[in-house]
Legacy VTK file of the C-alpha trace (Angstrom):
# vtk DataFile Version 3.0
C-alpha trace
ASCII
DATASET POLYDATA
POINTS 88 float
150.728 -50.018 -79.154
153.211 -48.543 -76.806
154.715 -49.495 -73.403
154.890 -47.632 -70.327
156.957 -48.435 -67.165
155.118 -47.146 -64.084
155.973 -47.031 -60.513
152.732 -46.638 -58.274
152.221 -45.950 -54.647
148.828 -47.317 -53.779
146.884 -46.094 -50.632
148.045 -42.213 -51.244
145.813 -39.240 -50.427
144.783 -38.762 -54.190
145.616 -40.232 -57.534
148.236 -38.067 -59.518
151.491 -38.417 -61.079
154.401 -37.593 -59.084
157.077 -37.165 -61.523
158.304 -38.721 -64.663
162.392 -39.505 -64.744
162.711 -40.438 -68.248
162.486 -44.147 -67.966
159.511 -44.519 -65.379
156.423 -42.830 -64.360
155.835 -42.364 -60.671
152.112 -42.318 -59.662
150.340 -42.099 -56.418
146.997 -44.131 -56.572
144.277 -43.477 -53.961
142.807 -46.970 -54.120
144.367 -49.516 -51.781
146.382 -52.599 -53.125
143.388 -55.245 -52.165
141.584 -57.178 -55.008
143.277 -55.214 -57.576
141.585 -52.030 -56.842
144.938 -50.093 -57.396
145.524 -51.569 -60.853
142.170 -50.678 -61.765
142.576 -46.990 -60.773
145.589 -46.897 -62.280
144.068 -47.853 -65.824
141.409 -45.525 -64.972
143.849 -42.506 -64.219
145.941 -43.222 -67.354
143.174 -43.854 -69.778
141.441 -40.517 -68.476
144.714 -38.620 -68.934
145.508 -39.683 -72.362
141.730 -39.791 -73.551
141.449 -43.260 -74.153
138.926 -45.805 -73.143
140.139 -48.275 -70.328
140.080 -51.043 -72.642
142.877 -49.625 -74.363
145.231 -50.018 -71.593
146.387 -53.299 -70.012
148.790 -54.268 -67.239
151.041 -56.816 -68.496
153.586 -57.166 -65.900
153.595 -56.306 -62.123
150.059 -57.081 -61.228
151.096 -57.562 -57.526
154.103 -55.060 -57.415
154.587 -51.615 -57.474
156.568 -51.762 -60.580
154.256 -52.548 -63.530
154.425 -52.504 -67.307
151.636 -51.085 -69.140
150.616 -51.431 -72.576
148.551 -48.595 -74.018
146.847 -48.775 -77.423
148.135 -45.615 -78.648
150.725 -44.376 -81.003
154.394 -44.259 -79.208
154.470 -40.565 -80.251
151.289 -39.317 -78.684
152.417 -41.221 -75.457
155.765 -39.902 -75.413
154.028 -36.075 -75.933
151.907 -36.784 -73.188
154.964 -37.827 -70.765
156.950 -34.801 -71.762
154.188 -32.814 -70.281
154.509 -34.695 -66.877
156.688 -33.319 -63.731
160.263 -34.092 -63.763
LINES 1 89
88 0 1 2 3 4 5 6 7 8 9 10 11 12 13 14 15 16 17 18 19 20 21 22 23 24 25 26 27 28 29 30 31 32 33 34 35 36 37 38 39 40 41 42 43 44 45 46 47 48 49 50 51 52 53 54 55 56 57 58 59 60 61 62 63 64 65 66 67 68 69 70 71 72 73 74 75 76 77 78 79 80 81 82 83 84 85 86 87
């Protein structure tokens, strides 16, 4: 299990990684922040990027805020490798 701090901007034009600053992954999420749609889109996007099923990710903090903490059922080394490939 690994944890990932994420800062999201819901309602963006498209879902994409904006940057990774070494501590927090900044993401634009195309879904609106209504009825959990942005959280679902966040889970879907990160799971797809990591090649994991959606059930392998969970928002454990920040359900209603832009600052979130994800728990990812993947070895920390694999998550760190993926993060190193993200824009700075």
